[in-house]
N, C-alpha and C positions, 0 to 999 in steps of 0.2 A: 456276270455279263461283261464282256470286253467293251472297250470304248467304241470300237468300230461298229459293233452291233447296236449299242445305245444310240449312236448317231442315226443309223439307218432306221431303227424302230421308231424313233421320235418323228423324223421327217415323214416316214410312211404312215404313221398314225394320223398325223394332221392332213396329209395329202388325201387320205380316205375321207376326211371330214371337209373336203372342198377347199383346202388351202393350196395356193400355188407355191411349189417348192422353188426357191431361188438360191442361186449360188452365193457363197460368202462374198461380200463386198471387200475391197482392199482395206488394208490396215491404215493407209494414209488417205483420209477423205479429201474431197474437193473443197470442203468448207474451210476457209482460212481461219475461222475462229477455233478450230479443233486441230490438235496435233495428230491424234490417232482416233480410230474407231474404237471407242471404249465400251460400247454396249451394242446389243443387237438392234436397238431402235434407231441408231444413228443413220443408217442408209434410208430410213423411212421418215426422217425428221420433217421434210417439206410436206409429205403426205399427212402425217399426224397433225401438223400445224395448219392444215387446210390450204396451203399455198399451191399444191399440185394435186390434181385429180388423178387417181390411179386407174389403171385399166383392169384392176382386180380388187375385190373387197376383202379377201383373206390371203395371208401369206405365211410361210414358215421357212426358217433358215437355221443353219448352223454357222454362226458368224465368228470369224476369228477376230479377237479383240486384243488391245494392248492398253495397259493402264498402269500408271506409276503413282497414283495418289496415296497408296498404302505401301510404297516400296520398302519402307523401314521394317515392315512386318513380314516381308517375303523371306521365307526360310525359317523364320521363328515360329510361325503358326502352321497349322496343318493344311490351310486352304487358301492363303493369299498368294496371288500370282501377278506377274507383269503380263506375259502372254497367256491367253486362255481362250477357250471356245465357249460360246453362249448359244444354247438352243433357244429358239423363240417361236411363238405363234402370235399373229397380229390380225386384228380386225379393224377395218377402216369403215366405220359407220354401219357395221353389220351386227354380229352378236355383241353382247356386253357382259355384265358381271355374271349372270346366270350361265351363259355359254362358256365363259372362261373357267369358272369354278367347276362346272360339270366335266369339262374336257380334262382339266388338270387331275381331278379325282379319278376319272376313268383311266387315264394314262398311268398314274402312280399305282393304282390298285390292280386293274385288269391287265395292263400291259407289262408293268414291271414287277407286280406282285409284292409291293411293299406292305408290311403289316400296318393296319390303321392305328394300332396302339403305340406305334413308334413315331407318329407324326403329330406336330403341333402347328397351329396357325396363328399369325398375328394379323390384326386389322387396325385400321385407323380408329381412334377413340370414339368418333361420332358416327361411324359407319354401321348403323343398325341393319341396313339392307344386306351388307356383306355377311354379317353374323347370321342373319336368318337363312341366307342361302347356304352357308356352310353347314348349318344344322339340318336343313331340309334335304340337301342333295348328297351329303356325305355321312360317314360314320364318326366324324370328329365330335366328341362330347363338348359341352359348353365350357367345362373346366380347362380344356386344352385350346380354347380360343382366347387369345390375349389381346386386349386393347392397348395400343401404344399411341404416343403423340406424333406430331409432325416430324420430329427428328428421325423416327423409325419408319413410319408408314404413310408418308406423303411424298408424291413425286412432283417436282417442278414448282413454278415455272423456271425456265432457263433465263436468268435476268430478272427484270422487275415486272415483266408481263409475259403472257402466253399461255398455252395449254398446260393444265395441271390436273391433279386429282389424287384421291386416296389410293393406297395399294394394299395388297394382302400377301404376306410372305409365308412360305411353307418350310418347316424345319424338320429335320430328322433327329431324333433323340438317341444319342449313343448309349444312354442308360445311366442309372444312378452309380456314382463313383467316378465318373469321368468329368464332373464339373470342376470349376476352378477352386471351389472352396465353399465354406458355409455362407458366404456373402454373394454367391452366384445370383445374378438377376434373371435367370431363366433365358428365354429366347431373346431378351434385350441385351444379354451378355455375349461377348465375342469369344468365349472360351470354347474348348473343343467338344463340349457335350452336345450343344445344339448347332447343327450345321444347316445354314439356310441353303436350300437347294433350288427354290423356285420363287420368283416374285411376279405377281400379277398386278399390273398397273391399270387402274380404271380411269382413263383420261376423259373427264366429264365436265371440266370447268375451263373457262378462260379468265386468267387473272389480269386485272387492269393495273396500270401504273399506280393507281391510288390504293391498291390492295383489295378491291372488291372482286368477288367471284361471280361470274356470269355463266349460266349453263351453255355448253357447246351445242351447236345445231346437230353436228354429227359426233357421237361419242365413239371413242376408239379403245381398243385393247392392245396393250404392249406387254409381253411377258418375257422373262429371261430365266432359263434354267442353266445353272453352271454344269457343264459337261463333266469336268474333272471331279467336282464335289459329289455329283450324283453317282458317278462311276465308283468312287470310294465307298459310298453307302452300299451299292449293289455288290461290290467285291468283298465287303466285310472287313475293310482295313481302316485304320484310324487316321490315315493321312493321305492327301492327294498324291504325295510323293511315293506311295506304295502301290499305286494302280499300275496296270499293265503298260500304259503309255509311258510312264516314267521309268519302268523297270530297267530297260537296257541303258538308259542314260545314267541312272544311279549306279548301276553295276560297273559301268566304264569309269566313273569317278572313283569309286571305292577301290577298283583294281589299280588305279594310277597312284593312289596315296601310298607312300612308302612306309607305312606303319599301321598299327591297329587303330581303328576309329574309336573314339570315346563318345559318350552321349553329348558332350560339349561340342563335338565336331559336327553333329548333324545339321545345325542351322547353316553352317558354311557349305556342307555338301548340298543341301537343298537349295541354297542361293545359287550355286553354280548350275544345278539341274534346271532351275526355273529360268534363269537369265539367258542361258545358252540356247534355249528353245526359240526365243524370239528372233535371234540373229539371222538365220536364213530367210525367215519370212520378211523381215525388213529389207534385207538385201534384194530379195526377189522383186521388191517394189521400188528399187533404185535408191533406197536410203543408205547413206554412207556415214561412218563416224565423223562428226564435225563439231563445231562450236555453236550452232544455232539450231533451233526447232527440233525436228525429228532426229537429225544427226547428233545433236547434243544428248538427247535421251538415249540413243543407241550407244554412244560412247560411255555414258554414265553407267548403264547396266553392264556393259562389258567390263568396265573398270571395277565395279562391285564384285563381279564374278572373279576377276583376276586377284583382287585382294582376298577374297574368300579362299582362293587356291593357295595363296601365300600362307594363310592361317592353317591350311591342311598340309603344308610342306610339299605341295605338288612341284615336281621338277619343271624348270623353265621349258616352255614350248609344248606343254601338255594340253593346254586348253583347246587347241584346234582339233584334237582327237575326239572331242565330245560332239563335234558337228555330225559325224557319221550316224551315231545312233538316233539323233534327232531326225535327220532326213530319212533314214531307213524306216523309222516308225510312223512318219506322218506324210510321206510323199504320195502314198496311195490316195489319201483324201485331198492332198494339196500338191499336185504334180509339179507346180511351178518352182518349188524349192529344190527339186533335183537338179535344175539347171544352174544353180549357184553353189553347188557342193565345193568345187575346187576354189572358187573365189572366196567362199566363207572361210575355208581353212587358211588360205593365204592371208586374208584380212585379219582374222583373229590372231594369227601368229605375229603379224606386224604390230598390232595393237598391244599384244602382251609384251613383246620386246620393249616397246616404247614406254609403256606404263610401269613396268617393273622398275625401271630406272627412276621414273618420276616418283613412284611409290616409296622406294628406298630413301631418296633424298627428302621428300616431303614428310614421311613418317619420322625420320631422324630429327628433323627440325621440330615437328609437332611434339614428339616425345620429350624433347628438352623443354619446350614451352610449358607442357603440362606438368613436368617435374618442378619447374620453377614456381608455377602456380601452387602446386601442392605444398611446397616448402614454405610459401608465404601465407597459406591458408585460404587463398582465393579460389572461388569455384566458377568464375566466369572468364573465358578467354576473350581478351579485348578484340573488337572488330577489326582494328587496323592490323593486328597480327594475323588474324584469319585471312584478311585480304592479302597480306604479304605472301602467305602460303599459296594462294591462288595465282597472284600476279607474278611472283618471282619463280615459284617452283612448279606451277601448273597443277597444283594439288586442288581437287574439286572441293568446294565448300561443303557439299553433302557428305563427303568422306571425312572432312574435318569434324563436322558435327557428330557423325557416327562414332569416330574414334574418341572424341572428347566425351561423348555420352557414356562410353564404356568405362571411362575414368571418373565418371560422376561430375563432369564439367559441362556447363552450358556455353554457347557461343553468343557473343554480343552481336546479334544480327543487325540492329540499327546502326551500330558502328561500322559493320562491314559494308552496309549499303551506303553510308556516308563516304567511306573511302572509295567505293566504286564510283559514286557520283562525282567525287572530286577528280578522279582520273578521267572520267568522261568529259568533264568541263575542260580539263587541260588538253585533251585530244581535240575537242571542238575548236579551242582557241588556236590550235596549231594548223588547222585546215584553212586553205584558201578557197573561198567559194568562187564559182565561175560566173555568178550573177545571172544565171538563167532563171527566167520567171515564166510562170504558166498563166496565160491569159484565160480568164474564166468569164462566162456570161450567164446572167440569170434570165434565161428565156423561158419563163414559166408558162405552163399550159399548152405547150406544143407537143404533139404526139411523136412517137418514135419515128426516126427517118428510115425510109425503105431504101436499101442499098441496091443500086443498079449496076455497080461496077464489075460484077462477075461477067456480064455480057457486054456492057456498053462503057465507052470512055468519053462519051459526049451525050448530053441530055438537056432538055428544057424543063425548068421547074419554077414554081412560084415561091417568092420570098414569104416565109411564114413569120419571120421575126428578124430584126436587125438591131444591134446595139453598138453605138460608137464607142471606141476605146482609145482613140487618139485623133490627132488632126487628120491623119491619112489612113486610119485603120478602122475596120469594123468587123464584128462577128455576126455571121448570118446563118440562119437555119432554113431548111427547105423540107418539104414533105418527102422528097426523094432526091437521091444524089448519086452520081457515078464516082464521086471521090471516096476513097477508102479512108476511114477514120482509124487512127493509130490503135492497134489492139493486137494481142497475142504475139508481141515482139516485132510485128511488121510496122514500119514507119508509115505515116500518112502520105497520101497522094498530094501533089501540088499541081498547079495549072492556072487557068484563067477563067474569069467570069465576065459576062457581058449582059448589060441590061437591054432587053428588047423593047421595053415600053418607053424609055427615056434615055438620054445620054448618060452612060455610066459604065466604067470598066474597072477591073481590079485584078490583082494577082493573088491567088489562093496559096498561102505559104504553109498552112498547117490545118489539119482537121482533127478535132478531139471529139470524144463521145461522152455525153453526160450520163449521169446515173440512170436517166430515163431513156437512154439510147437515142438521144437527139444528137445529130451530127452538127458540131459547131465549126463552121468554116471561118478561119481567120484570114481576112482579106486585107492586103497591104496595097499601098500606092493607088488608092481609090481616086478616080476622077469622076466628076459628075455626081450622081446620087442614086441610092438604092432605098426603096421604101417597101413596107409590107404590102403584098399584093402584086408587086412587079414581077413580070415574067422574065426569066433570065436563061441564058445559055451557059451551061457549065462544061468546060473542056479540061480534061485531065491531060497533064504532060505525059504523052504516050511513051516517048523514049525513056523517060525516067521510070514510069510504071513497068516497062518491060525489063529494065535492069533489076528492079525490085523482085519481079516475078521469077527471074532466073535465079536470084539468090535464095528466094524462099523455097522453090522446088529443090534446089541444090541442098538446102538444109535437111529436107526430108531424106534425100538420097544419102547424104553423109551420115545421118542418124542410123540408117539401115546398115551402111558399111561399117560403122563403128561397132554396132551390135554383132555383126558377123565376125569381125576381127578380134574384138575384146571379150565378147560374151553378152548374154541376154540381160545381165545386170545393168547394162548401160541404159539410162533413162535421161530424157531431157530435163535439165535443171534451169532452163532459161535460154532465151535467144534474142538476138537483135538482127533484124533484116532491113537493110536500107539499100539505096541505089549504088553504094560504093563497095560494100562488102557484106558478109554474113558473119555473125558471131554465134557460136553454139556452145552452151555449157552443158556438161553431162556428168553423170555419176561414174567415177572411176577413181581408184585410190593410188595409182602410181603413174609416173611419167610414161608417155608413149615413146617407144624406141623409134629411131629413124626408119627401121624396116617396117614397123607397124604403120607409120604415117604413109609410107609409100604404098603399102598394101591397101589402106583405106582409100587413097587417091586412085589407085588402079581400079578398085571395085566401083567407085563412084563414076569415074570417067568411062568405064565399060558400059555403065547404064546410060550415060549421055550419048556415047557413040552408037548404041543400039537404037536410038531414036524411038524409045518406047512411047506409046500414047499415055497421056495423063488424063485420067477419068475422074469425074466428080459425081458422087452418088449421095442422095439423101435417103438414109436407111433407118429403120427402127434400131434402137441401141442393141438389142439382142442379136439382130442380124449383122450389124456392124461388127460386134465382138466376134461373132462366129466366122467372119471373113478373115480374122487375124489382125484387124486394125488396132494400132497402138493408140491408146487414149485413156481418159478417165471416165469410166462408165458408172461410177457410183452416184451419190445423191443428186448431183446436178442433172443427171439424165433420167433418174427414176421417174416414171410417169410421163416423160416427154415422148412425143410422137416420133421424131427423127433426129439424126445427127448427120453432119456433113463429113463424108469420107473422101479423102484425096488419095488416089492410087496411081503409082508409077508402075504400070503393068504388074509383074509379080515381084518387083524389087522393094517397093515401099507402100505401106498402107497406113494412113494416120487420120485421126480426127483433126480438122483444121478449118478455120473460118477465113483464112487469108486468100490472096490471089496467086495464081500459078500459071506456068507456061502450058501450052497445049500439047507439046511433045517434048520429051527430055532432050532431044537434039538441039532445041532452041537455046539451051544453056551454054553451048559452045565448048566450054572447058571448065573444070573445077580445079583450083590450085589452093592447097592449104599453105598459109603464109606464117602461121605461128601456132604453138601449142604450149599451154602453161597451166599451172595450178592457180585457182582463184580462192579456194577454201579447202579445208580438210575434206577429202573425199569428192571434191568437185574440180573438174578440169575444163579448160576452154580452148576451142580451136577457132581461129579466124581464117576465113577463106574468101577467095574472089572468083568471079566467073566472067565469061564472055569477053567484052572489050576491055574490062579491067585487067584481065590476064595479058592481053596484048600490050597494054600500057606498061606493065611490069617487065615483059620481055624486052620491049624497046629500051626501057631504063637500064636493064641489065646489059644490053648490047652497048649502050653508050658508056657504061661503067667499064666494060671490057676494053673498049677503045682507049679510054683514059689510062687503064692499067698497062696496055701495050706501049703507049707513049712513054709511061714512066719506067717500065720494067723491061721493055724489049718485046719482040714478037712472041716470045714464049714467057708470058707473065709468071707462070708457075716456077720456071727455072730462075727467073729474076728474083722472085720472092725468096727462094731457097738461098740464093747467093747473099741477099740482103740479111737474112736471118743468121747465116753463118758469120757474117761480119759483126752483127750485133752480139752474138754469143761470144765471139772472140774478145770483143771489147769489154763485155761484162766480166769475163773471166779475168782479164787483165786488171780491171778496176777492183774486183773482189780480192785478187792477190795483193794489190797495193793496199787495200783496206786492212787486210789481215796483217800485213807488215807494219802498218801504222798502229794497229792495236797492240801487237807484240812489243814494238819499240816504246809505246807509251806505257805499257805495263812494266817494262824494265825500269823506266825512269821513276814511276810512282812507287814501285817496290823498294827501290833504293832510298826513297824518302819516307818510308813508312814509319809509323810511331808505335812503340810498344806500350800498351796500357795493361799492366799485369801480364797475363799469358796471351793476350789478344793483340793482333796487329791491326792498327787503325790506319787505313789507306784511303787516300782521296785527293780531290782537287778538281779544278776546272781543266778540261782537256779540249783539244782541237779535233773533234771527231763528229761524224754524223750521228743522228739519233739511233739508227739501227746498230751502229757499231758500239754504242755506249753499253748496252746490255752485254755484248760479247766481252767487252773489257771488264765489266764487273764480274762475270763468270770466271774469266781467266785470273783476275787478281785474287778472288776468294779461294780458288783452287791452289794458287801458288803461296798464298799467305796464311792458309788455314791453321788455327782458327783466326778469323778475321772479320772486321766490319768495314765495308767499302762504301764510300760516299762520293758520288761523281756528279759533275755538271758539265753541260756543253751547250753551245748556241747552234741551233740547226733550223734553217728555213725561217729565220725571223722570230724564233721562240727559244726560250730557255728550257732545257730538258734536264731532269735530275733523276738519279737512280741510287737506290741503297740496297745492299745485299749483306746478309748476316749469316755466318756459319752456324750449322746445326749445333745445338747445345748451349748457345749464348742466349740466356733468358732475359738478361737485363736490357737488351736493346731490341726495339720493335721497328722493323724497317718501314712499315706503313705509317707509323706516327711521325717518323723523321721526314719522310717524303711529303706528307701532308703539310707539315710546318714549312718546309722549303718551298713547296709549290705555292703556298699562301703568299710568301714574300714575292713570288714572281707574278702574282695576280691571277693565278690559275688554280688548278686542283690536281689531285692524284691520290694514290693510295695503293694498298696491297696488304699482304699478310706479314707475319713476323719475320719471315726469311727474305722476302723480296718485294720491292715496291718501285713504281716509277710514276712520274708526273711531270708537270711543267706549267708554264704560263708565258704571257706575252711581254712581260717587263724584263727584257734581256739585261738591261743595265744593272739589275739587282742580282744577277747570277752569282758574282763573286761573293757577295754578302750572304746569299742563301747557302752556298756550299760551305762557307766558313761556319755559319750557324749550325748546319747539319753535322759537321765534324765536331763542333763544340758540344752539341747535345749528346752525340754518341760517346764522346770522351767522358762526360760527366756521368752518364749511365754506367759505363764500364768501371769507373773508379768508385762508384757509389756515392759521389758527391751530391 
């Protein structure tokens, strides 16, 4: 049975049993505590934990998952993966153990036709109920039902409290002779004989922080069947990498290897096949290789694949060719990956080029370190050396550990962490903090504030709580407010407040939102008094709000334009919207060209000039997604009634809680003022709108006036004339410098000293720092074999240079320069053939040069 058929039959089986078929949720969940969706239950976490009431009691999914907890085993075993698919059926307070076990048995036997005598089951050691059900409902004999402890057959809780319960795992037995050896622990072993194909979790308890288990009011079922593992069983192969889904990928890799593969090569082949599969899926969700969170993981798996390719002697640039069989084989089920085909190939090519260089340099250094350890009999690589590989060479710690393990060496992880912590302390000490503080108020017991600002910019409301935070400042809370509290990248509103019950006024300078969604109004320059129960008039600064709205709607329009120009891989990675400008961060791996920036601006301003209506709809998540709205539809929205969709006609459609213009024409004009990289795979544009563009145009006009005053009526022609004069002067100065260098070289060569077969040449000269190296090169060439020691005073510093001809082993240029620089109160260094340095104590320059010549003389004569 092919993988496609297995997917369809599983979902169809449970749909017939009353389960709602849901699409796979994204790999990157909304939950900030999770990097990836690592299991089928993740999208239903809030429902399973009783925090959200679903609109359905049964569901079934084929969930795309990403997991790196066992990444060291990927490629080495038959069934470990980073990217994989998990089939699941879920019951939310509906059927429980009996229903889950009966359905699993019916699907495995009746639907898939698996022989009962090839199946084993494990249960929690105290779960008599599960054992009885397996015996009553299935053909599994008692001797093939194994009781195991919490390590194997207990799920949860996540943290110190929460839902949890026993589980029951179903294994396929590959048969006698496939076990790992005489000490095989059966289904508790992770060898290739027993493949776990399905896990049934019986979520029936709530664990308290003290460790007590209390029965849940609504018991739930969460199951997970590994698609790849089950397909391997059905297709009669011994490894997931032999199923039809992996076939074209493996074939492409084997065809690219320029030699016959050996059994030792298979783990590297499988590593590439596994790791390359996840790349287009991550790209389709806006993840780019980087140094943090999902981007770090993506870069890590790519680098593991590239290193595996090196072990197979794959030619440089080959890795990108494996993207096509991945997309060709999986785009029917997941069409979103087709849109990133070209991007994935380009990105993989770039990462491969960059990392192969890193790999060569890092492995060369690590190989030497491991050889030194081996010769000394040590089996632990010091943490500071592992950190040097990461810090200096960009060589990942995980790869250091893997390569060291292959040589039988462990890495001192505490020492690595200590070196990392020390570097972070140094970095923090170097930062200058701006002294910004956040005012916080403890206004307990106040309900969430109702926001009126979508419709109104002025309202009357009663003070529910006030807390004095200074002589003239207070934080106040109201039941409702027209003021927008900072959220989603949009800055808070400002404005004024007036007490209607007694004398009292103030200026609202900021509005923050508490964890309980209370709007905390920071009020400055308070006169009079405000007390709980007072009726107040709240007035938003309308002109400022309108500027914010223009920038916020412009952000949506620019997002759409960027996706059209660069591709659908562009996703928002952060934004700041205030009354002066907008800042938009997005996923993209290369600098935008000037032509691309112009194209984005043209598309955005075409939408502005069209004066499109901006509509706001509250829609159920499924309907919002069907309209093409961009947003995060996973766990945060599961079970929720509606989401807020902002649409600029057919140009842009996004989920958003911010404030916006009524028509796109209100924006006036959009001008991109900068574009830059802020992290690997993340770029940032800054833009202005409306009257801010007018201010820039006026400033540019004023600048043009000043340029005409300085350069004439044609500033461009005046600038060209000025550049020609500067270039001519530079050429003259350069020629004079070259003459000085040649003249000085003639003088020093005539005074050179022969020490054996070597010419020792040097002294203090009257040259600039940049000319000193040129002089050293010229003297070494003319005096070869020679040792050159030079010093000069340049811009208030003493500068020293040493150059040594090839073949002279007794003199080390770096050691001589370090000694000379120390006398000058500075530092420097280099290699055996060339070094330079200096220091601020110019008065010691003659002495330093003399010492350098003396040291070289002694080294050459063997004294």
